[in-house]
C-alpha positions in Angstrom: 41.0 14.0 14.1 39.6 12.9 10.8 38.8 9.8 12.5 36.6 12.3 15.6 34.8 14.6 12.4 33.7 11.7 10.8 32.4 9.8 14.1 30.5 12.9 15.3 28.9 13.8 11.1 27.4 9.8 11.7 25.8 10.9 15.0 24.4 14.0 13.6 20.7 12.5 11.9 20.8 14.6 9.0 24.3 14.0 8.0 24.4 10.2 8.8 21.5 10.3 5.8 23.1 11.9 3.9 26.1 9.6 4.1 24.1 6.7 3.6 22.4 8.6 0.6 26.1 9.4 -1.7 27.3 5.7 -0.3 24.0 2.9 -0.5 22.8 2.0 -4.1 20.1 4.1 -6.3 17.1 3.2 -4.2 18.3 4.5 -1.0 19.8 7.7 -2.4 16.4 8.8 -3.2 15.9 9.1 1.0 14.6 12.0 1.7 16.7 13.8 3.6 14.1 14.7 6.5 15.6 11.2 7.9 14.0 7.7 8.3 14.7 4.4 9.5 16.4 1.7 7.4 15.5 -1.5 8.8 16.8 -5.0 7.4 14.3 -7.8 7.5 15.8 -11.0 8.2 13.2 -13.9 8.6 15.2 -15.1 12.1 16.2 -12.5 13.7 14.5 -9.6 12.7 11.3 -10.2 10.5 9.3 -7.6 8.5 6.2 -5.9 10.6 2.8 -7.3 9.0 2.3 -3.5 7.7 5.5 -3.6 5.5 5.4 -7.0 4.0 0.9 -6.0 3.3 2.6 -2.5 1.0 5.1 -4.6 0.1 1.9 -6.9 -2.0 0.3 -3.7 -2.9 3.4 -2.0 -4.9 3.8 -5.4 -6.8 0.1 -6.2 -7.6 0.4 -2.3 -8.8 3.0 -3.8 -11.4 1.5 -7.0 -11.9 -2.4 -5.2 -12.7 -0.3 -2.4 -14.7 2.3 -4.4 -16.7 0.0 -7.9 -16.7 2.8 -9.5 -15.0 2.5 -12.3 -12.4 5.2 -11.8 -10.2 5.2 -12.8 -6.2 6.4 -12.2 -3.4 9.3 -13.7 -2.2 10.6 -11.5 0.5 11.2 -8.4 1.8 15.3 -7.3 2.1 14.9 -3.9 3.4 12.5 -0.8 4.5 13.0 2.9 5.3 10.3 4.7 6.8 10.4 8.5 7.4 9.8 9.3 10.6 8.6 13.4 10.0 4.9 12.2 10.9 2.7 10.3 12.0 1.4 9.3 8.4 5.0 8.1 6.7 6.4 6.8 3.6 7.8 3.4 2.9 10.8 2.5 0.5 11.1 -1.1 0.0 13.5 -3.5 -1.4 12.1 -6.7 -2.1 12.9 -9.9 -4.0 9.9 -10.8 -6.0 9.6 -14.0 -8.1 8.5 -15.2 -11.9 8.7 -17.8 -14.5 12.4 -17.4 -14.2 15.2 -16.7 -10.9 14.8 -14.1 -8.1 14.2 -10.1 -9.5 14.9 -7.3 -7.0 12.4 -4.7 -6.6 12.1 -1.5 -5.6 8.8 0.1 -4.2 7.5 3.3 -2.5 4.1 3.3 -0.5 2.9 6.9 0.7 0.4 7.1 3.4 -1.8 10.2 3.2 -3.3 9.5 6.5 -2.7 8.1 9.2 -4.6 5.2 11.1 -7.0 5.1 7.5 -6.9 3.0 4.8 -5.2 6.0 2.4 -2.3 5.1 0.5 -0.5 6.1 -2.8 2.3 3.6 -4.3 3.6 5.6 -6.7 7.4 3.6 -7.2 6.6 0.2 -8.4 9.5 -1.7 -10.5 12.5 -3.5 -11.0 15.6 -2.3 -9.4 17.8 -0.2 -11.0 15.3 0.3 -13.5 14.9 4.0 -13.1 15.2 5.9 -16.7 11.7 7.2 -17.1 9.0 6.9 -14.4 6.1 8.6 -15.8 6.7 10.3 -19.2 10.6 11.4 -18.2 9.9 12.6 -14.6 12.0 12.5 -11.9 11.5 10.1 -8.8 10.5 13.8 -6.8 8.6 14.6 -9.8 6.3 12.0 -9.5 5.8 11.9 -5.9 5.0 15.7 -5.9 2.4 14.9 -8.4 0.5 11.8 -7.0 0.4 13.8 -3.6 -1.4 16.5 -5.0 -4.2 14.3 -7.4 -4.4 11.9 -4.3 -5.3 15.0 -2.2 -7.1 16.6 -5.0 -9.6 13.8 -5.7 -9.7 11.5 -2.2 -9.9 14.8 0.3 -10.8 14.8 3.3 -10.9 10.8 3.3 -14.0 10.7 5.6 -16.3 12.1 3.0 -16.1 8.4 1.4 -19.4 7.5 1.5 -19.8 4.9 4.3 -22.3 2.7 2.6 -24.9 3.5 -0.9 -28.5 4.0 -0.8 -28.9 0.8 -2.6 -27.1 -2.4 -1.0 -24.1 -3.6 -3.2 -24.3 -6.8 -2.8 -27.9 -6.6 -4.8 -26.9 -3.9 -7.3 -24.0 -4.0 -8.0 -21.6 -7.1 -9.8 -21.1 -10.0 -7.8 -18.4 -12.2 -7.5 -19.3 -15.8 -8.0 -17.7 -18.3 -5.6 -15.1 -19.9 -8.7 -14.0 -16.0 -9.5 -13.0 -15.7 -5.6 -11.5 -18.9 -6.1 -9.5 -18.0 -8.9 -8.6 -13.9 -8.3 -9.4 -14.4 -4.5 -5.7 -12.7 -4.4 -5.8 -8.8 -4.7 -9.7 -9.2 -2.5 -7.9 -10.7 0.2 -5.2 -8.1 0.4 -7.4 -5.3 0.2 -9.2 -6.8 3.6 -6.1 -6.9 5.3 -4.9 -3.9 4.1 -8.6 -1.9 5.3 -8.1 -3.6 8.8 -4.0 -3.7 9.4 -4.2 -0.2 8.5 -7.1 1.1 11.0 -6.0 -1.0 13.6 -1.8 -1.0 14.4 -2.7 -2.0 17.7 -4.0 -5.3 17.1 -2.0 -6.2 14.2 1.6 -7.6 15.5 1.8 -10.5 12.2 0.0 -11.9 9.3 -1.2 -14.2 11.9 -3.0 -12.0 13.0 -4.9 -11.2 10.1 -5.8 -15.4 9.4 -8.8 -15.3 11.2 -11.0 -13.1 8.6 -13.1 -14.8 6.5 -14.6 -13.8 3.3 -17.8 -14.0 3.0 -18.9 -11.9 -0.6 -17.6 -9.4 -2.6 -19.5 -6.7 -4.6 -17.7 -4.5 -7.4 -19.0 -1.5 -8.6 -16.6 0.3 -11.8 -18.7 3.3 -12.0 -16.5 6.4 -12.1 -19.0 8.1 -10.0 -18.0 11.8 -8.7 -14.0 10.9 -9.1 -12.1 13.5 -11.7 -11.7 12.2 -15.4 -8.0 11.9 -14.8 -8.3 8.7 -13.1 -8.0 5.5 -15.4 -11.8 3.9 -15.6 -9.6 0.4 -16.9 -8.6 -0.1 -13.0 -11.1 2.7 -11.6 -13.2 0.1 -8.8 -15.2 0.4 -5.7 -14.6 -3.0 -4.2 -16.6 -4.4 -1.1 -15.9 -7.6 0.6 -18.4 -8.9 3.5 -16.4 -10.7 6.2 -16.4 -11.5 9.5 -13.7 -11.2 11.9 -13.5 -13.3 15.2 -10.7 -11.1 16.9 -13.2 -9.1 20.1 -10.0 -6.9 20.7 -10.8 -5.5 17.1 -14.2 -5.3 16.7 -16.1 -6.5 19.9 -19.0 -8.4 19.5 -19.8 -7.0 15.9 -17.9 -9.8 13.5 -19.7 -9.3 10.2 -18.6 -6.3 9.1 -18.0 -4.8 5.4 -14.9 -3.5 4.0 -14.7 -0.7 1.3 -12.3 -0.1 -0.9 -12.0 2.7 -3.6 -8.9 1.9 -5.8 -7.9 4.5 -9.0 -5.4 4.9 -11.3 -4.4 8.4 -11.9 -2.3 7.8 -15.4 -1.1 10.8 -16.8 0.7 11.0 -12.8 1.2 7.4 -12.5 -0.3 7.2 -9.2 -1.9 4.5 -7.8 -4.0 4.6 -5.0 -6.6 2.6 -2.5 -8.9 4.4 0.2 -10.8 2.7 2.0 -12.2 1.7 5.7 -14.2 -1.2 7.5 -17.6 -1.1 9.7 -20.1 -2.8 11.1 -22.6 -4.6 8.0 -25.5 -2.3 7.9 -29.0 -4.2 9.1 -32.1 -4.4 6.6 
C-alpha cells in the first residue's frame, strides 16, 4: 500500500516536483511548483542544447562583468526548463574554470518574450553562495522585483528602435581591430544570442552559428530613454554588423546588423539583454 501510494505521488506532475524540491540540492529546491523539465546534460548521450549553453555563458558574463572576474564555462551539468508558457525560465547548474580547479555554479535566465532577444539574468553565483542575493532579499523576491523592473522599462519589446536616425557606425564609438581581437567573447555572445533566440528552428547546436562573421561593432553608452535606476556603468546599446551565410535564416539578405541593449538594475540585481536582428539598412 505504501509503495503504491509513493508511485502514484511520483506520477503526479505537481507532487513529483515537490518531491524533487524536498530531496535535491538547494538550487533545485527553488524550481517553481508549477512544474518544469529537469535535464541532465551528457556530452555523448544527451548533449546540452545550444540555447542553454548560450544562456549559461550569459549568466557567467553577468557574473564576470559585475564581480570583475574572468571565469570561463567548462560544462553545463543540468538545467530545469519551465513549461507553463512559451517564454521559459531556465535554472542551470554548470561548472566554471578560472585560475584554480573547477567550481560549480548556479544560474537563472528568464525569457521575457518568446522568439525574441528579451532576457533577464537574476541569479549568477557559485553554488551554495545564497546567504544574500540583493540587500538580503530571497531568490523569489529578486525574481519578482527583477521582472517588474523589466516590464516597466523594456515593454513592449517592439518599441525598441530598429535603426537610429544617424548611422551608429559613424556616430558612436567604433571598436578597432585590436579591441575586437582582444575583447571579442562577449560581443560574439551577444550576436549568437540575438540570432539563436529569434531563429530557434534553425539552431540545433553551436555549429549552426559558426558561419556568423562580425564585420564591425559600435557601442553607444548614452542612457537615452531608460530609467535612471539603471547603472550607467553597464548600460550600452551594441550595434554589430555581421554576415550570415545561412539561407534558411536570412535568405539572400546576408548583410545584417544585431542591435542589443544591455542594462543592469543595481537595486534589483537585474541584468538584462533586449534586442533584435535585421537586414543592414541601405545608405
